[in-house]
VOVEX-622282 format. One record per atom (N, C-alpha, C): residue number from 1; atom name; x, y, z. Coordinates in pm, whole numbers, plus 50000, padded with zeros to 5 digits. Example, Ala and Ser with C-alpha at 12.3 -4.5 7.8 and 13.67 -1.06 7.14 Angstrom:
VOVEX-622282
i:1&at:N&c1:51319&c2:49431&c3:50780
i:1&at:CA&c1:51230&c2:49550&c3:50780
i:1&at:C&c1:51320&c2:49670&c3:50780
i:2&at:N&c1:51285&c2:49775&c3:50708
i:2&at:CA&c1:51367&c2:49894&c3:50714
i:2&at:C&c1:51290&c2:50003&c3:50787
//
This chain:
VOVEX-622282
i:1&at:N&c1:48380&c2:05245&c3:97036
i:1&at:CA&c1:48510&c2:05296&c3:96994
i:1&at:C&c1:48501&c2:05346&c3:96851
i:2&at:N&c1:48552&c2:05464&c3:96828
i:2&at:CA&c1:48547&c2:05524&c3:96695
i:2&at:C&c1:48669&c2:05479&c3:96616
i:3&at:N&c1:48643&c2:05432&c3:96496
i:3&at:CA&c1:48751&c2:05389&c3:96408
i:3&at:C&c1:48716&c2:05422&c3:96265
i:4&at:N&c1:48815&c2:05469&c3:96190
i:4&at:CA&c1:48799&c2:05499&c3:96048
i:4&at:C&c1:48904&c2:05420&c3:95971
i:5&at:N&c1:48861&c2:05353&c3:95865
i:5&at:CA&c1:48952&c2:05272&c3:95785
i:5&at:C&c1:48930&c2:05304&c3:95638
i:6&at:N&c1:49036&c2:05358&c3:95576
i:6&at:CA&c1:49031&c2:05390&c3:95433
i:6&at:C&c1:49079&c2:05271&c3:95351
i:7&at:N&c1:49030&c2:05264&c3:95229
i:7&at:CA&c1:49076&c2:05162&c3:95134
i:7&at:C&c1:49050&c2:05213&c3:94993
i:8&at:N&c1:49107&c2:05143&c3:94896
i:8&at:CA&c1:49080&c2:05174&c3:94757
i:8&at:C&c1:49190&c2:05248&c3:94684
i:9&at:N&c1:49296&c2:05284&c3:94754
i:9&at:CA&c1:49405&c2:05352&c3:94688
i:9&at:C&c1:49481&c2:05258&c3:94595
i:10&at:N&c1:49572&c2:05317&c3:94519
i:10&at:CA&c1:49652&c2:05236&c3:94428
i:10&at:C&c1:49725&c2:05322&c3:94328
i:11&at:N&c1:49776&c2:05256&c3:94225
i:11&at:CA&c1:49849&c2:05322&c3:94118
i:11&at:C&c1:49760&c2:05330&c3:93995
i:12&at:N&c1:49749&c2:05449&c3:93939
i:12&at:CA&c1:49666&c2:05470&c3:93822
i:12&at:C&c1:49735&c2:05567&c3:93728
i:13&at:N&c1:49709&c2:05553&c3:93601
i:13&at:CA&c1:49766&c2:05647&c3:93504
i:13&at:C&c1:49687&c2:05778&c3:93504
i:14&at:N&c1:49754&c2:05882&c3:93463
i:14&at:CA&c1:49687&c2:06012&c3:93451
i:14&at:C&c1:49564&c2:05998&c3:93361
i:15&at:N&c1:49455&c2:06063&c3:93404
i:15&at:CA&c1:49330&c2:06051&c3:93332
i:15&at:C&c1:49241&c2:05940&c3:93383
i:16&at:N&c1:49295&c2:05854&c3:93467
i:16&at:CA&c1:49220&c2:05742&c3:93520
i:16&at:C&c1:49136&c2:05779&c3:93641
i:17&at:N&c1:49073&c2:05677&c3:93699
i:17&at:CA&c1:48981&c2:05697&c3:93811
i:17&at:C&c1:49011&c2:05599&c3:93923
i:18&at:N&c1:48978&c2:05642&c3:94044
i:18&at:CA&c1:48983&c2:05555&c3:94160
i:18&at:C&c1:48864&c2:05590&c3:94250
i:19&at:N&c1:48820&c2:05491&c3:94325
i:19&at:CA&c1:48714&c2:05514&c3:94424
i:19&at:C&c1:48768&c2:05474&c3:94561
i:20&at:N&c1:48778&c2:05570&c3:94648
i:20&at:CA&c1:48823&c2:05544&c3:94784
i:20&at:C&c1:48703&c2:05520&c3:94874
i:21&at:N&c1:48723&c2:05437&c3:94974
i:21&at:CA&c1:48618&c2:05409&c3:95071
i:21&at:C&c1:48669&c2:05440&c3:95211
i:22&at:N&c1:48578&c2:05480&c3:95297
i:22&at:CA&c1:48609&c2:05505&c3:95438
i:22&at:C&c1:48501&c2:05435&c3:95520
i:23&at:N&c1:48542&c2:05334&c3:95593
i:23&at:CA&c1:48450&c2:05260&c3:95680
i:23&at:C&c1:48458&c2:05317&c3:95820
i:24&at:N&c1:48343&c2:05355&c3:95875
i:24&at:CA&c1:48340&c2:05417&c3:96008
i:24&at:C&c1:48270&c2:05328&c3:96107
i:25&at:N&c1:48327&c2:05314&c3:96223
i:25&at:CA&c1:48263&c2:05243&c3:96333
i:25&at:C&c1:48243&c2:05341&c3:96448
i:26&at:N&c1:48154&c2:05309&c3:96539
i:26&at:CA&c1:48124&c2:05399&c3:96648
i:26&at:C&c1:47993&c2:05472&c3:96625
i:27&at:N&c1:47969&c2:05573&c3:96704
i:27&at:CA&c1:47838&c2:05638&c3:96707
i:27&at:C&c1:47836&c2:05778&c3:96644
i:28&at:N&c1:47941&c2:05814&c3:96572
i:28&at:CA&c1:47950&c2:05952&c3:96524
i:28&at:C&c1:47903&c2:05971&c3:96380
i:29&at:N&c1:47875&c2:05860&c3:96310
i:29&at:CA&c1:47854&c2:05871&c3:96166
i:29&at:C&c1:47740&c2:05963&c3:96130
i:30&at:N&c1:47630&c2:05958&c3:96202
i:30&at:CA&c1:47514&c2:06042&c3:96168
i:30&at:C&c1:47512&c2:06173&c3:96244
i:31&at:N&c1:47624&c2:06205&c3:96309
i:31&at:CA&c1:47634&c2:06329&c3:96387
i:31&at:C&c1:47729&c2:06429&c3:96321
i:32&at:N&c1:47842&c2:06380&c3:96273
i:32&at:CA&c1:47945&c2:06467&c3:96219
i:32&at:C&c1:47956&c2:06453&c3:96068
i:33&at:N&c1:47996&c2:06564&c3:96005
i:33&at:CA&c1:48035&c2:06556&c3:95865
i:33&at:C&c1:48163&c2:06475&c3:95853
i:34&at:N&c1:48183&c2:06419&c3:95735
i:34&at:CA&c1:48306&c2:06345&c3:95706
i:34&at:C&c1:48389&c2:06421&c3:95605
i:35&at:N&c1:48514&c2:06439&c3:95637
i:35&at:CA&c1:48607&c2:06507&c3:95547
i:35&at:C&c1:48703&c2:06408&c3:95484
i:36&at:N&c1:48741&c2:06436&c3:95361
i:36&at:CA&c1:48855&c2:06369&c3:95297
i:36&at:C&c1:48968&c2:06471&c3:95285
i:37&at:N&c1:49084&c2:06430&c3:95330
i:37&at:CA&c1:49205&c2:06511&c3:95318
i:37&at:C&c1:49309&c2:06432&c3:95239
i:38&at:N&c1:49408&c2:06503&c3:95193
i:38&at:CA&c1:49523&c2:06436&c3:95133
i:38&at:C&c1:49650&c2:06508&c3:95176
i:39&at:N&c1:49758&c2:06430&c3:95172
i:39&at:CA&c1:49888&c2:06486&c3:95209
i:39&at:C&c1:49995&c2:06425&c3:95120
i:40&at:N&c1:50060&c2:06511&c3:95044
i:40&at:CA&c1:50174&c2:06470&c3:94964
i:40&at:C&c1:50302&c2:06492&c3:95044
i:41&at:N&c1:50408&c2:06420&c3:95011
i:41&at:CA&c1:50533&c2:06436&c3:95087
i:41&at:C&c1:50579&c2:06581&c3:95093
i:42&at:N&c1:50613&c2:06627&c3:95214
i:42&at:CA&c1:50665&c2:06761&c3:95231
i:42&at:C&c1:50560&c2:06871&c3:95228
i:43&at:N&c1:50432&c2:06832&c3:95230
i:43&at:CA&c1:50325&c2:06932&c3:95227
i:43&at:C&c1:50231&c2:06911&c3:95345
i:44&at:N&c1:50149&c2:07012&c3:95368
i:44&at:CA&c1:50047&c2:07000&c3:95473
i:44&at:C&c1:49925&c2:06926&c3:95419
i:45&at:N&c1:49850&c2:06867&c3:95508
i:45&at:CA&c1:49725&c2:06804&c3:95467
i:45&at:C&c1:49630&c2:06910&c3:95414
i:46&at:N&c1:49561&c2:06874&c3:95304
i:46&at:CA&c1:49466&c2:06967&c3:95247
i:46&at:C&c1:49331&c2:06899&c3:95228
i:47&at:N&c1:49225&c2:06974&c3:95254
i:47&at:CA&c1:49090&c2:06922&c3:95239
i:47&at:C&c1:49056&c2:06907&c3:95092
i:48&at:N&c1:48998&c2:06790&c3:95057
i:48&at:CA&c1:48958&c2:06770&c3:94918
i:48&at:C&c1:48807&c2:06751&c3:94903
i:49&at:N&c1:48738&c2:06717&c3:95010
i:49&at:CA&c1:48592&c2:06700&c3:95000
i:49&at:C&c1:48536&c2:06687&c3:95140
i:50&at:N&c1:48408&c2:06723&c3:95151
i:50&at:CA&c1:48340&c2:06710&c3:95279
i:50&at:C&c1:48194&c2:06680&c3:95252
i:51&at:N&c1:48134&c2:06595&c3:95335
i:51&at:CA&c1:47993&c2:06563&c3:95322
i:51&at:C&c1:47930&c2:06562&c3:95460
i:52&at:N&c1:47820&c2:06634&c3:95472
i:52&at:CA&c1:47748&c2:06643&c3:95599
i:52&at:C&c1:47649&c2:06528&c3:95613
i:53&at:N&c1:47599&c2:06505&c3:95734
i:53&at:CA&c1:47499&c2:06399&c3:95752
i:53&at:C&c1:47374&c2:06420&c3:95665
i:54&at:N&c1:47344&c2:06544&c3:95627
i:54&at:CA&c1:47229&c2:06569&c3:95539
i:54&at:C&c1:47267&c2:06567&c3:95392
i:55&at:N&c1:47387&c2:06515&c3:95361
i:55&at:CA&c1:47438&c2:06494&c3:95225
i:55&at:C&c1:47480&c2:06623&c3:95154
i:56&at:N&c1:47486&c2:06733&c3:95223
i:56&at:CA&c1:47542&c2:06854&c3:95163
i:56&at:C&c1:47693&c2:06835&c3:95149
i:57&at:N&c1:47743&c2:06867&c3:95029
i:57&at:CA&c1:47885&c2:06844&c3:95000
i:57&at:C&c1:47958&c2:06976&c3:94978
i:58&at:N&c1:48088&c2:06968&c3:94990
i:58&at:CA&c1:48172&c2:07087&c3:94971
i:58&at:C&c1:48305&c2:07041&c3:94914
i:59&at:N&c1:48355&c2:07117&c3:94816
i:59&at:CA&c1:48482&c2:07084&c3:94750
i:59&at:C&c1:48564&c2:07210&c3:94731
i:60&at:N&c1:48695&c2:07199&c3:94740
i:60&at:CA&c1:48779&c2:07311&c3:94698
i:60&at:C&c1:48780&c2:07318&c3:94546
i:61&at:N&c1:48817&c2:07433&c3:94494
i:61&at:CA&c1:48810&c2:07454&c3:94349
i:61&at:C&c1:48898&c2:07356&c3:94270
i:62&at:N&c1:49011&c2:07313&c3:94328
i:62&at:CA&c1:49104&c2:07234&c3:94249
i:62&at:C&c1:49056&c2:07092&c3:94225
i:63&at:N&c1:48945&c2:07049&c3:94288
i:63&at:CA&c1:48892&c2:06916&c3:94260
i:63&at:C&c1:48749&c2:06921&c3:94205
i:64&at:N&c1:48689&c2:07038&c3:94202
i:64&at:CA&c1:48551&c2:07048&c3:94156
i:64&at:C&c1:48537&c2:06994&c3:94014
i:65&at:N&c1:48435&c2:06912&c3:93996
i:65&at:CA&c1:48412&c2:06852&c3:93866
i:65&at:C&c1:48487&c2:06722&c3:93844
i:66&at:N&c1:48584&c2:06691&c3:93932
i:66&at:CA&c1:48661&c2:06567&c3:93918
i:66&at:C&c1:48634&c2:06471&c3:94034
i:67&at:N&c1:48617&c2:06523&c3:94153
i:67&at:CA&c1:48595&c2:06440&c3:94272
i:67&at:C&c1:48449&c2:06450&c3:94316
i:68&at:N&c1:48396&c2:06338&c3:94362
i:68&at:CA&c1:48260&c2:06334&c3:94415
i:68&at:C&c1:48259&c2:06253&c3:94543
i:69&at:N&c1:48208&c2:06313&c3:94649
i:69&at:CA&c1:48197&c2:06244&c3:94778
i:69&at:C&c1:48053&c2:06201&c3:94799
i:70&at:N&c1:48036&c2:06082&c3:94856
i:70&at:CA&c1:47902&c2:06031&c3:94884
i:70&at:C&c1:47907&c2:05949&c3:95013
i:71&at:N&c1:47791&c2:05920&c3:95066
i:71&at:CA&c1:47786&c2:05842&c3:95189
i:71&at:C&c1:47671&c2:05744&c3:95184
i:72&at:N&c1:47689&c2:05634&c3:95254
i:72&at:CA&c1:47586&c2:05531&c3:95268
i:72&at:C&c1:47564&c2:05512&c3:95417
i:73&at:N&c1:47457&c2:05570&c3:95468
i:73&at:CA&c1:47432&c2:05567&c3:95613
i:73&at:C&c1:47400&c2:05427&c3:95662
i:74&at:N&c1:47342&c2:05345&c3:95575
i:74&at:CA&c1:47308&c2:05209&c3:95616
i:74&at:C&c1:47433&c2:05126&c3:95643
i:75&at:N&c1:47542&c2:05161&c3:95574
i:75&at:CA&c1:47666&c2:05085&c3:95586
i:75&at:C&c1:47774&c2:05160&c3:95663
i:76&at:N&c1:47745&c2:05282&c3:95707
i:76&at:CA&c1:47847&c2:05366&c3:95772
i:76&at:C&c1:47971&c2:05381&c3:95684
i:77&at:N&c1:47947&c2:05409&c3:95557
i:77&at:CA&c1:48055&c2:05422&c3:95460
i:77&at:C&c1:48050&c2:05558&c3:95393
i:78&at:N&c1:48166&c2:05612&c3:95365
i:78&at:CA&c1:48180&c2:05732&c3:95284
i:78&at:C&c1:48275&c2:05700&c3:95170
i:79&at:N&c1:48242&c2:05751&c3:95053
i:79&at:CA&c1:48320&c2:05722&c3:94932
i:79&at:C&c1:48373&c2:05851&c3:94871
i:80&at:N&c1:48486&c2:05839&c3:94804
i:80&at:CA&c1:48541&c2:05949&c3:94727
i:80&at:C&c1:48571&c2:05896&c3:94587
i:81&at:N&c1:48487&c2:05935&c3:94492
i:81&at:CA&c1:48510&c2:05898&c3:94351
i:81&at:C&c1:48599&c2:06004&c3:94290
i:82&at:N&c1:48712&c2:05962&c3:94237
i:82&at:CA&c1:48809&c2:06054&c3:94179
i:82&at:C&c1:48827&c2:06020&c3:94033
i:83&at:N&c1:48794&c2:06115&c3:93947
i:83&at:CA&c1:48804&c2:06097&c3:93802
i:83&at:C&c1:48907&c2:06194&c3:93745
i:84&at:N&c1:48949&c2:06164&c3:93624
i:84&at:CA&c1:49044&c2:06250&c3:93554
i:84&at:C&c1:49163&c2:06284&c3:93645
i:85&at:N&c1:49220&c2:06183&c3:93704
i:85&at:CA&c1:49329&c2:06204&c3:93798
i:85&at:C&c1:49453&c2:06259&c3:93730
i:86&at:N&c1:49524&c2:06341&c3:93806
i:86&at:CA&c1:49646&c2:06407&c3:93758
i:86&at:C&c1:49762&c2:06367&c3:93849
i:87&at:N&c1:49884&c2:06375&c3:93800
i:87&at:CA&c1:49999&c2:06342&c3:93885
i:87&at:C&c1:50001&c2:06422&c3:94016
i:88&at:N&c1:49952&c2:06546&c3:94012
i:88&at:CA&c1:49948&c2:06628&c3:94134
i:88&at:C&c1:49849&c2:06576&c3:94237
i:89&at:N&c1:49765&c2:06481&c3:94200
i:89&at:CA&c1:49674&c2:06420&c3:94296
i:89&at:C&c1:49742&c2:06312&c3:94379
i:90&at:N&c1:49865&c2:06279&c3:94345
i:90&at:CA&c1:49939&c2:06178&c3:94420
i:90&at:C&c1:49957&c2:06221&c3:94565
i:91&at:N&c1:49912&c2:06137&c3:94657
i:91&at:CA&c1:49917&c2:06170&c3:94800
i:91&at:C&c1:49861&c2:06053&c3:94880
i:92&at:N&c1:49874&c2:06063&c3:95010
i:92&at:CA&c1:49802&c2:05973&c3:95099
i:92&at:C&c1:49669&c2:06042&c3:95131
i:93&at:N&c1:49561&c2:05967&c3:95116
i:93&at:CA&c1:49428&c2:06022&c3:95137
i:93&at:C&c1:49373&c2:05967&c3:95269
i:94&at:N&c1:49314&c2:06061&c3:95346
i:94&at:CA&c1:49263&c2:06029&c3:95480
i:94&at:C&c1:49117&c2:06072&c3:95492
i:95&at:N&c1:49042&c2:06001&c3:95571
i:95&at:CA&c1:48910&c2:06050&c3:95610
i:95&at:C&c1:48914&c2:06089&c3:95758
i:96&at:N&c1:48826&c2:06180&c3:95793
i:96&at:CA&c1:48824&c2:06232&c3:95929
i:96&at:C&c1:48685&c2:06281&c3:95961
i:97&at:N&c1:48638&c2:06253&c3:96082
i:97&at:CA&c1:48516&c2:06318&c3:96128
i:97&at:C&c1:48546&c2:06466&c3:96150
i:98&at:N&c1:48470&c2:06550&c3:96082
i:98&at:CA&c1:48494&c2:06694&c3:96084
i:98&at:C&c1:48505&c2:06749&c3:96225
i:99&at:N&c1:48612&c2:06823&c3:96249
i:99&at:CA&c1:48629&c2:06890&c3:96377
i:99&at:C&c1:48674&c2:06802&c3:96491
i:100&at:N&c1:48708&c2:06677&c3:96461
i:100&at:CA&c1:48753&c2:06585&c3:96565
i:100&at:C&c1:48895&c2:06540&c3:96538
i:101&at:N&c1:48947&c2:06462&c3:96631
i:101&at:CA&c1:49082&c2:06406&c3:96615
i:101&at:C&c1:49077&c2:06263&c3:96562
i:102&at:N&c1:48962&c2:06221&c3:96513
i:102&at:CA&c1:48948&c2:06085&c3:96461
i:102&at:C&c1:48984&c2:06082&c3:96313
i:103&at:N&c1:49098&c2:06023&c3:96285
i:103&at:CA&c1:49149&c2:06008&c3:96149
i:103&at:C&c1:49166&c2:05861&c3:96117
i:104&at:N&c1:49156&c2:05828&c3:95990
i:104&at:CA&c1:49196&c2:05696&c3:95947
i:104&at:C&c1:49345&c2:05688&c3:95928
i:105&at:N&c1:49392&c2:05571&c3:95887
i:105&at:CA&c1:49537&c2:05550&c3:95869
i:105&at:C&c1:49586&c2:05596&c3:95733
i:106&at:N&c1:49495&c2:05621&c3:95642
i:106&at:CA&c1:49530&c2:05671&c3:95510
i:106&at:C&c1:49544&c2:05561&c3:95407
i:107&at:N&c1:49525&c2:05599&c3:95281
i:107&at:CA&c1:49545&c2:05508&c3:95169
i:107&at:C&c1:49621&c2:05584&c3:95060
i:108&at:N&c1:49722&c2:05519&c3:95004
i:108&at:CA&c1:49810&c2:05585&c3:94908
i:108&at:C&c1:49748&c2:05585&c3:94769
i:109&at:N&c1:49749&c2:05702&c3:94708
i:109&at:CA&c1:49707&c2:05718&c3:94568
i:109&at:C&c1:49827&c2:05770&c3:94491
i:110&at:N&c1:49864&c2:05699&c3:94386
i:110&at:CA&c1:49976&c2:05739&c3:94302
i:110&at:C&c1:49928&c2:05748&c3:94159
i:111&at:N&c1:49947&c2:05865&c3:94099
i:111&at:CA&c1:49904&c2:05887&c3:93962
i:111&at:C&c1:50029&c2:05905&c3:93875
i:112&at:N&c1:50045&c2:05818&c3:93779
i:112&at:CA&c1:50163&c2:05823&c3:93693
i:112&at:C&c1:50133&c2:05898&c3:93564
i:113&at:N&c1:50239&c2:05949&c3:93503
i:113&at:CA&c1:50221&c2:06021&c3:93375
i:113&at:C&c1:50214&c2:05925&c3:93258
//
């Protein structure tokens, strides 16, 4: 059974850092890329990072230089290190196996001014 569980969210001041984790169970970890998305109230989910099984990463311009995605294949874990956080980064963050309907439940990140 495929399951994704995010953790590590919380409240942080602007300029601070958080590290999100995504624990994956099932047999897809070394087959599919893992995406991190976020969704703020009243907005659509937007991609913030992606990492392939061969560790190739991809970021949209608005997080480049601030967010770093990594994976630990031995632990079936994917991480999202977020630095220099801004209030606009406030959202629920989700991980997802790329191109599938397997999503985690999300973890809330709130950045205060």
